[in-house]
A tleap script that builds the chain and sets N, CA, C and O, in Angstrom:
source leaprc.protein.ff14SB
mol = sequence {
  NMET GLU SER ALA THR ILE ALA ALA GLN GLY
  TYR ARG PHE ARG VAL PRO TYR GLY THR LEU
  LEU CYS VAL SER ASP LYS PRO LEU HIE GLY
  GLU ILE LYS LEU PRO GLY GLN ALA ASN ARG
  PHE TYR GLU GLY ALA ILE SER GLU HIE LEU
  GLN ILE GLY ILE ARG ALA ILE ASP LEU LEU
  ARG ALA GLU GLY ASP ARG LEU HIE SER ARG
  LYS LEU ARG THR PHE ASN GLU PRO PRO PHE
  CARG
}
set mol.1.N position { 12.972 8.429 -3.161 }
set mol.1.CA position { 12.949 7.069 -2.683 }
set mol.1.C position { 11.517 6.521 -2.702 }
set mol.1.O position { 11.304 5.368 -3.078 }
set mol.2.N position { 10.541 7.332 -2.303 }
set mol.2.CA position { 9.159 6.872 -2.298 }
set mol.2.C position { 8.696 6.529 -3.710 }
set mol.2.O position { 7.980 5.548 -3.913 }
set mol.3.N position { 9.102 7.332 -4.678 }
set mol.3.CA position { 8.712 7.079 -6.067 }
set mol.3.C position { 9.287 5.758 -6.556 }
set mol.3.O position { 8.618 5.016 -7.275 }
set mol.4.N position { 10.515 5.463 -6.171 }
set mol.4.CA position { 11.143 4.203 -6.569 }
set mol.4.C position { 10.412 3.017 -5.946 }
set mol.4.O position { 10.251 1.980 -6.591 }
set mol.5.N position { 9.973 3.159 -4.709 }
set mol.5.CA position { 9.232 2.089 -4.041 }
set mol.5.C position { 7.913 1.822 -4.753 }
set mol.5.O position { 7.551 0.670 -4.994 }
set mol.6.N position { 7.195 2.895 -5.088 }
set mol.6.CA position { 5.922 2.745 -5.800 }
set mol.6.C position { 6.157 2.072 -7.149 }
set mol.6.O position { 5.418 1.163 -7.527 }
set mol.7.N position { 7.180 2.513 -7.873 }
set mol.7.CA position { 7.468 1.949 -9.193 }
set mol.7.C position { 7.851 0.473 -9.090 }
set mol.7.O position { 7.362 -0.346 -9.868 }
set mol.8.N position { 8.716 0.127 -8.142 }
set mol.8.CA position { 9.164 -1.262 -8.001 }
set mol.8.C position { 8.014 -2.183 -7.609 }
set mol.8.O position { 7.872 -3.269 -8.170 }
set mol.9.N position { 7.197 -1.760 -6.654 }
set mol.9.CA position { 6.082 -2.601 -6.224 }
set mol.9.C position { 5.004 -2.682 -7.303 }
set mol.9.O position { 4.380 -3.728 -7.480 }
set mol.10.N position { 4.785 -1.596 -8.013 }
set mol.10.CA position { 3.835 -1.627 -9.122 }
set mol.10.C position { 4.275 -2.614 -10.185 }
set mol.10.O position { 3.454 -3.357 -10.722 }
set mol.11.N position { 5.559 -2.628 -10.491 }
set mol.11.CA position { 6.099 -3.574 -11.474 }
set mol.11.C position { 6.020 -5.001 -10.942 }
set mol.11.O position { 5.638 -5.923 -11.662 }
set mol.12.N position { 6.383 -5.170 -9.686 }
set mol.12.CA position { 6.429 -6.497 -9.074 }
set mol.12.C position { 5.052 -7.153 -9.077 }
set mol.12.O position { 4.943 -8.344 -9.370 }
set mol.13.N position { 3.996 -6.398 -8.757 }
set mol.13.CA position { 2.647 -6.959 -8.685 }
set mol.13.C position { 1.833 -6.725 -9.961 }
set mol.13.O position { 0.638 -7.020 -10.007 }
set mol.14.N position { 2.490 -6.192 -10.996 }
set mol.14.CA position { 1.827 -5.890 -12.273 }
set mol.14.C position { 0.656 -4.930 -12.093 }
set mol.14.O position { -0.358 -5.047 -12.781 }
set mol.15.N position { 0.793 -4.005 -11.191 }
set mol.15.CA position { -0.253 -3.012 -10.957 }
set mol.15.C position { 0.108 -1.759 -11.734 }
set mol.15.O position { 1.206 -1.228 -11.565 }
set mol.16.N position { -0.796 -1.269 -12.586 }
set mol.16.CA position { -0.509 0.001 -13.261 }
set mol.16.C position { -0.348 1.094 -12.202 }
set mol.16.O position { -1.151 1.193 -11.274 }
set mol.17.N position { 0.656 1.881 -12.343 }
set mol.17.CA position { 0.911 2.891 -11.319 }
set mol.17.C position { 1.231 4.220 -11.977 }
set mol.17.O position { 1.647 4.283 -13.134 }
set mol.18.N position { 1.032 5.248 -11.232 }
set mol.18.CA position { 1.431 6.589 -11.639 }
set mol.18.C position { 2.085 7.233 -10.433 }
set mol.18.O position { 1.670 7.007 -9.297 }
set mol.19.N position { 3.075 8.011 -10.674 }
set mol.19.CA position { 3.786 8.651 -9.580 }
set mol.19.C position { 3.552 10.140 -9.633 }
set mol.19.O position { 3.781 10.780 -10.660 }
set mol.20.N position { 3.099 10.687 -8.533 }
set mol.20.CA position { 2.927 12.130 -8.418 }
set mol.20.C position { 4.044 12.674 -7.544 }
set mol.20.O position { 4.262 12.197 -6.430 }
set mol.21.N position { 4.724 13.639 -8.036 }
set mol.21.CA position { 5.765 14.292 -7.257 }
set mol.21.C position { 5.335 15.729 -7.008 }
set mol.21.O position { 5.004 16.461 -7.941 }
set mol.22.N position { 5.344 16.114 -5.777 }
set mol.22.CA position { 5.010 17.493 -5.432 }
set mol.22.C position { 6.293 18.311 -5.425 }
set mol.22.O position { 7.243 17.992 -4.709 }
set mol.23.N position { 6.310 19.329 -6.202 }
set mol.23.CA position { 7.475 20.206 -6.270 }
set mol.23.C position { 7.023 21.589 -5.845 }
set mol.23.O position { 6.131 22.178 -6.455 }
set mol.24.N position { 7.637 22.096 -4.807 }
set mol.24.CA position { 7.191 23.385 -4.289 }
set mol.24.C position { 8.010 24.545 -4.831 }
set mol.24.O position { 7.637 25.703 -4.642 }
set mol.25.N position { 9.105 24.260 -5.491 }
set mol.25.CA position { 9.914 25.349 -6.041 }
set mol.25.C position { 9.205 25.969 -7.236 }
set mol.25.O position { 8.367 25.337 -7.878 }
set mol.26.N position { 9.554 27.205 -7.518 }
set mol.26.CA position { 8.987 27.900 -8.675 }
set mol.26.C position { 10.126 28.419 -9.543 }
set mol.26.O position { 10.318 29.632 -9.630 }
set mol.27.N position { 10.892 27.531 -10.194 }
set mol.27.CA position { 12.069 27.996 -10.931 }
set mol.27.C position { 11.728 28.904 -12.105 }
set mol.27.O position { 12.512 29.793 -12.437 }
set mol.28.N position { 10.590 28.703 -12.733 }
set mol.28.CA position { 10.244 29.518 -13.894 }
set mol.28.C position { 9.701 30.884 -13.510 }
set mol.28.O position { 9.610 31.777 -14.353 }
set mol.29.N position { 9.340 31.052 -12.247 }
set mol.29.CA position { 8.789 32.327 -11.801 }
set mol.29.C position { 9.865 33.261 -11.262 }
set mol.29.O position { 9.598 34.436 -11.010 }
set mol.30.N position { 11.064 32.753 -11.087 }
set mol.30.CA position { 12.150 33.579 -10.582 }
set mol.30.C position { 11.977 33.980 -9.131 }
set mol.30.O position { 12.583 34.952 -8.680 }
set mol.31.N position { 11.159 33.245 -8.395 }
set mol.31.CA position { 10.937 33.558 -6.985 }
set mol.31.C position { 11.775 32.635 -6.111 }
set mol.31.O position { 12.042 31.487 -6.466 }
set mol.32.N position { 12.178 33.157 -4.974 }
set mol.32.CA position { 12.906 32.347 -4.003 }
set mol.32.C position { 11.879 31.619 -3.150 }
set mol.32.O position { 10.889 32.207 -2.714 }
set mol.33.N position { 12.117 30.358 -2.922 }
set mol.33.CA position { 11.206 29.592 -2.073 }
set mol.33.C position { 11.509 29.932 -0.619 }
set mol.33.O position { 12.611 29.688 -0.127 }
set mol.34.N position { 10.541 30.485 0.045 }
set mol.34.CA position { 10.697 30.839 1.449 }
set mol.34.C position { 10.126 29.724 2.323 }
set mol.34.O position { 9.212 29.016 1.900 }
set mol.35.N position { 10.657 29.560 3.543 }
set mol.35.CA position { 10.165 28.487 4.416 }
set mol.35.C position { 8.655 28.546 4.646 }
set mol.35.O position { 7.996 27.507 4.678 }
set mol.36.N position { 8.109 29.729 4.803 }
set mol.36.CA position { 6.664 29.859 5.018 }
set mol.36.C position { 5.863 29.379 3.827 }
set mol.36.O position { 4.828 28.732 3.989 }
set mol.37.N position { 6.335 29.693 2.629 }
set mol.37.CA position { 5.649 29.235 1.420 }
set mol.37.C position { 5.663 27.711 1.334 }
set mol.37.O position { 4.648 27.086 1.026 }
set mol.38.N position { 6.812 27.129 1.606 }
set mol.38.CA position { 6.939 25.671 1.534 }
set mol.38.C position { 6.020 25.004 2.555 }
set mol.38.O position { 5.358 24.015 2.241 }
set mol.39.N position { 5.977 25.540 3.771 }
set mol.39.CA position { 5.118 24.956 4.803 }
set mol.39.C position { 3.646 25.015 4.408 }
set mol.39.O position { 2.916 24.039 4.582 }
set mol.40.N position { 3.208 26.152 3.877 }
set mol.40.CA position { 1.810 26.277 3.442 }
set mol.40.C position { 1.507 25.280 2.320 }
set mol.40.O position { 0.457 24.638 2.306 }
set mol.41.N position { 2.442 25.168 1.392 }
set mol.41.CA position { 2.253 24.225 0.284 }
set mol.41.C position { 2.112 22.802 0.808 }
set mol.41.O position { 1.184 22.089 0.426 }
set mol.42.N position { 3.026 22.384 1.678 }
set mol.42.CA position { 3.012 21.009 2.162 }
set mol.42.C position { 1.793 20.727 3.032 }
set mol.42.O position { 1.253 19.621 2.981 }
set mol.43.N position { 1.348 21.690 3.825 }
set mol.43.CA position { 0.147 21.488 4.639 }
set mol.43.C position { -1.059 21.222 3.744 }
set mol.43.O position { -1.849 20.316 4.011 }
set mol.44.N position { -1.196 22.004 2.693 }
set mol.44.CA position { -2.306 21.803 1.758 }
set mol.44.C position { -2.181 20.498 0.998 }
set mol.44.O position { -3.167 19.784 0.820 }
set mol.45.N position { -0.972 20.181 0.548 }
set mol.45.CA position { -0.751 18.966 -0.237 }
set mol.45.C position { -0.981 17.716 0.607 }
set mol.45.O position { -1.574 16.747 0.133 }
set mol.46.N position { -0.517 17.732 1.845 }
set mol.46.CA position { -0.695 16.574 2.725 }
set mol.46.C position { -2.177 16.316 2.955 }
set mol.46.O position { -2.632 15.175 2.875 }
set mol.47.N position { -2.921 17.362 3.237 }
set mol.47.CA position { -4.357 17.218 3.468 }
set mol.47.C position { -5.063 16.687 2.223 }
set mol.47.O position { -5.891 15.780 2.309 }
set mol.48.N position { -4.732 17.252 1.078 }
set mol.48.CA position { -5.364 16.828 -0.172 }
set mol.48.C position { -5.034 15.367 -0.498 }
set mol.48.O position { -5.924 14.605 -0.878 }
set mol.49.N position { -3.774 14.975 -0.355 }
set mol.49.CA position { -3.371 13.601 -0.660 }
set mol.49.C position { -4.004 12.608 0.311 }
set mol.49.O position { -4.362 11.496 -0.076 }
set mol.50.N position { -4.139 13.012 1.569 }
set mol.50.CA position { -4.785 12.149 2.552 }
set mol.50.C position { -6.250 11.918 2.178 }
set mol.50.O position { -6.740 10.792 2.257 }
set mol.51.N position { -6.941 12.971 1.776 }
set mol.51.CA position { -8.345 12.836 1.366 }
set mol.51.C position { -8.478 11.943 0.125 }
set mol.51.O position { -9.407 11.141 0.033 }
set mol.52.N position { -7.556 12.083 -0.818 }
set mol.52.CA position { -7.572 11.228 -2.015 }
set mol.52.C position { -7.372 9.764 -1.619 }
set mol.52.O position { -8.067 8.885 -2.127 }
set mol.53.N position { -6.430 9.502 -0.719 }
set mol.53.CA position { -6.176 8.135 -0.259 }
set mol.53.C position { -7.372 7.536 0.463 }
set mol.53.O position { -7.711 6.372 0.247 }
set mol.54.N position { -8.012 8.321 1.316 }
set mol.54.CA position { -9.193 7.846 2.041 }
set mol.54.C position { -10.321 7.531 1.066 }
set mol.54.O position { -11.007 6.519 1.211 }
set mol.55.N position { -10.512 8.389 0.084 }
set mol.55.CA position { -11.557 8.158 -0.923 }
set mol.55.C position { -11.257 6.879 -1.726 }
set mol.55.O position { -12.168 6.106 -2.023 }
set mol.56.N position { -9.988 6.662 -2.073 }
set mol.56.CA position { -9.611 5.454 -2.810 }
set mol.56.C position { -9.896 4.199 -1.987 }
set mol.56.O position { -10.379 3.203 -2.524 }
set mol.57.N position { -9.601 4.242 -0.695 }
set mol.57.CA position { -9.874 3.097 0.180 }
set mol.57.C position { -11.372 2.837 0.267 }
set mol.57.O position { -11.807 1.686 0.235 }
set mol.58.N position { -12.165 3.908 0.377 }
set mol.58.CA position { -13.623 3.749 0.403 }
set mol.58.C position { -14.128 3.083 -0.877 }
set mol.58.O position { -14.989 2.206 -0.825 }
set mol.59.N position { -13.590 3.501 -2.024 }
set mol.59.CA position { -13.994 2.893 -3.300 }
set mol.59.C position { -13.596 1.421 -3.370 }
set mol.59.O position { -14.358 0.592 -3.867 }
set mol.60.N position { -12.400 1.096 -2.871 }
set mol.60.CA position { -11.958 -0.300 -2.870 }
set mol.60.C position { -12.852 -1.160 -1.990 }
set mol.60.O position { -13.168 -2.298 -2.335 }
set mol.61.N position { -13.259 -0.604 -0.845 }
set mol.61.CA position { -14.159 -1.349 0.037 }
set mol.61.C position { -15.509 -1.590 -0.637 }
set mol.61.O position { -16.059 -2.690 -0.579 }
set mol.62.N position { -16.023 -0.556 -1.267 }
set mol.62.CA position { -17.358 -0.638 -1.859 }
set mol.62.C position { -17.385 -1.490 -3.125 }
set mol.62.O position { -18.366 -2.190 -3.376 }
set mol.63.N position { -16.328 -1.439 -3.919 }
set mol.63.CA position { -16.344 -2.096 -5.227 }
set mol.63.C position { -15.165 -3.039 -5.427 }
set mol.63.O position { -14.764 -3.300 -6.562 }
set mol.64.N position { -14.614 -3.547 -4.344 }
set mol.64.CA position { -13.432 -4.397 -4.425 }
set mol.64.C position { -13.599 -5.632 -5.280 }
set mol.64.O position { -12.671 -6.034 -5.981 }
set mol.65.N position { -14.783 -6.242 -5.229 }
set mol.65.CA position { -15.018 -7.460 -6.020 }
set mol.65.C position { -14.981 -7.195 -7.515 }
set mol.65.O position { -14.630 -8.084 -8.290 }
set mol.66.N position { -15.330 -6.012 -7.923 }
set mol.66.CA position { -15.353 -5.674 -9.349 }
set mol.66.C position { -13.966 -5.354 -9.889 }
set mol.66.O position { -13.793 -5.231 -11.102 }
set mol.67.N position { -12.977 -5.216 -9.015 }
set mol.67.CA position { -11.649 -4.785 -9.435 }
set mol.67.C position { -10.681 -5.935 -9.684 }
set mol.67.O position { -9.514 -5.696 -9.993 }
set mol.68.N position { -11.139 -7.171 -9.555 }
set mol.68.CA position { -10.242 -8.319 -9.725 }
set mol.68.C position { -9.703 -8.380 -11.155 }
set mol.68.O position { -10.417 -8.114 -12.123 }
set mol.69.N position { -8.436 -8.735 -11.256 }
set mol.69.CA position { -7.808 -8.904 -12.558 }
set mol.69.C position { -6.832 -10.066 -12.478 }
set mol.69.O position { -6.052 -10.161 -11.531 }
set mol.70.N position { -6.873 -10.953 -13.473 }
set mol.70.CA position { -5.933 -12.076 -13.502 }
set mol.70.C position { -4.516 -11.612 -13.800 }
set mol.70.O position { -3.567 -12.371 -13.602 }
set mol.71.N position { -4.355 -10.390 -14.269 }
set mol.71.CA position { -3.023 -9.882 -14.597 }
set mol.71.C position { -2.234 -9.497 -13.348 }
set mol.71.O position { -1.008 -9.396 -13.402 }
set mol.72.N position { -2.914 -9.284 -12.233 }
set mol.72.CA position { -2.227 -8.896 -11.008 }
set mol.72.C position { -1.561 -10.107 -10.376 }
set mol.72.O position { -2.101 -11.212 -10.424 }
set mol.73.N position { -0.393 -9.905 -9.787 }
set mol.73.CA position { 0.307 -10.989 -9.097 }
set mol.73.C position { -0.197 -11.086 -7.666 }
set mol.73.O position { -0.679 -10.108 -7.094 }
set mol.74.N position { -0.079 -12.273 -7.099 }
set mol.74.CA position { -0.406 -12.465 -5.693 }
set mol.74.C position { 0.880 -12.396 -4.881 }
set mol.74.O position { 1.974 -12.367 -5.444 }
set mol.75.N position { 0.750 -12.369 -3.573 }
set mol.75.CA position { 1.932 -12.320 -2.718 }
set mol.75.C position { 2.735 -13.612 -2.795 }
set mol.75.O position { 3.944 -13.598 -2.568 }
set mol.76.N position { 2.081 -14.731 -3.113 }
set mol.76.CA position { 2.764 -16.025 -3.175 }
set mol.76.C position { 3.497 -16.254 -4.487 }
set mol.76.O position { 4.320 -17.164 -4.589 }
set mol.77.N position { 3.210 -15.447 -5.477 }
set mol.77.CA position { 3.810 -15.616 -6.800 }
set mol.77.C position { 5.223 -15.021 -6.814 }
set mol.77.O position { 5.462 -14.000 -6.168 }
set mol.78.N position { 6.164 -15.641 -7.541 }
set mol.78.CA position { 7.520 -15.069 -7.606 }
set mol.78.C position { 7.485 -13.662 -8.201 }
set mol.78.O position { 6.734 -13.411 -9.143 }
set mol.79.N position { 8.280 -12.751 -7.666 }
set mol.79.CA position { 8.229 -11.369 -8.130 }
set mol.79.C position { 8.661 -11.186 -9.578 }
set mol.79.O position { 8.058 -10.396 -10.305 }
set mol.80.N position { 9.683 -11.895 -10.004 }
set mol.80.CA position { 10.197 -11.703 -11.361 }
set mol.80.C position { 10.452 -13.065 -11.989 }
set mol.80.O position { 10.990 -13.961 -11.339 }
set mol.81.N position { 10.071 -13.220 -13.243 }
set mol.81.CA position { 10.316 -14.484 -13.955 }
set mol.81.C position { 11.141 -14.214 -15.171 }
set mol.81.O position { 11.463 -15.140 -15.916 }
savepdb mol mol.pdb
quit
C-alpha cells in the first residue's frame, strides 16, 4: 500500500520517484525466516531509512532554491488532465 501511495503521488505531482521495498525473506538461500532474524533486519532497516530521510530533509533545507522545476505540479493544479 505504501508503494502505491508513493507511485500515485509521484505521478500526480510529476515528481520522479523510486520505490524501495525491503524484503526480509531469503527464498534463494533455502532458510526459514525466524522472528528474531526479521526483527533484527527491521530494526536496522528502520534506523537506516530514518537517517536517509533526515539527510534528504537537510539537503532540501540547504539547497531548496536550487531544486525548483517547472515540470513539478503545485497543490492548486488539477491532478490529472
